C-alpha positions as CSV (number, residue, x, y, z in Angstrom):
1,M,16.3,-0.8,8.5
2,L,17.7,-3.4,10.9
3,L,14.2,-4.4,12.0
4,L,13.2,-5.0,8.3
5,I,16.3,-7.3,7.8
6,I,15.3,-9.2,11.0
7,Q,11.7,-9.6,9.8
8,I,12.8,-10.9,6.4
9,G,15.1,-13.4,8.1
10,L,12.3,-14.5,10.4
11,T,9.9,-14.8,7.4
12,V,12.4,-17.1,5.7
13,G,12.8,-19.1,8.9
14,A,9.1,-19.5,9.3
15,W,8.7,-20.5,5.7
16,L,11.3,-23.2,6.1
17,R,9.6,-24.4,9.3
18,G,6.5,-25.2,7.3
19,W,4.3,-22.1,7.6
20,R,4.6,-21.3,3.9
21,L,2.0,-18.7,2.9
22,W,1.2,-17.8,6.5
23,A,4.8,-16.6,6.9
24,L,4.3,-13.9,4.3
25,I,1.2,-12.4,6.0
26,P,2.9,-10.4,8.8
27,L,5.5,-8.9,6.4
28,G,2.7,-8.1,3.9
29,V,0.7,-6.3,6.7
30,I,3.7,-4.1,7.5
31,F,4.3,-3.1,3.8
32,V,0.6,-2.5,3.1
33,S,0.0,-0.5,6.2
34,G,3.1,1.7,5.5
35,L,1.9,2.2,1.9
36,I,-1.6,3.2,3.0
37,M,-0.4,5.6,5.7
38,G,2.1,7.1,3.3
39,T,-0.5,7.5,0.6
40,L,-3.0,9.1,2.9
41,G,-0.4,11.6,4.0
42,I,-0.7,10.8,7.7
43,S,1.8,12.8,9.8
44,V,5.3,11.4,10.2
45,W,4.9,11.0,14.0
46,S,1.7,9.0,13.6
47,I,3.3,6.8,11.0
48,L,6.3,6.2,13.3
49,S,4.3,5.3,16.4
50,V,1.7,3.2,14.6
51,G,4.3,1.7,12.4
52,L,6.6,0.8,15.3
53,I,3.8,-0.9,17.2
54,M,2.8,-2.9,14.1
55,D,6.4,-3.8,13.5
56,I,6.9,-5.1,17.0
57,V,3.6,-7.1,16.9
58,C,4.4,-8.6,13.5
59,T,8.0,-9.5,14.6
60,G,6.5,-11.2,17.6
61,V,4.2,-13.3,15.4
62,L,7.1,-14.3,13.2
63,V,9.2,-15.3,16.2
64,V,6.4,-17.5,17.4
65,M,6.2,-19.1,13.9
66,V,9.9,-19.8,13.9
67,I,9.9,-21.3,17.4
68,R,6.9,-23.5,16.8
69,P,6.6,-25.9,13.8
70,R,3.4,-25.6,11.9
71,P,0.6,-27.8,13.4
72,S,-0.4,-30.8,11.2
């Protein structure tokens, strides 16, 4: 839950830094992948390991977006 709050905060920060629609993509990837894995009934351990890796990667992308302003 804490990671989701951090990701939402980073998404807002990236949006304000000028990334606009691009800032929503990492958060959307996390939600859609969780929805697909949950719908397919993939085991809980697979969801946790794949989901955690995707969360970490998407959080890293958002951090880079917040640190660097959008190129003109």
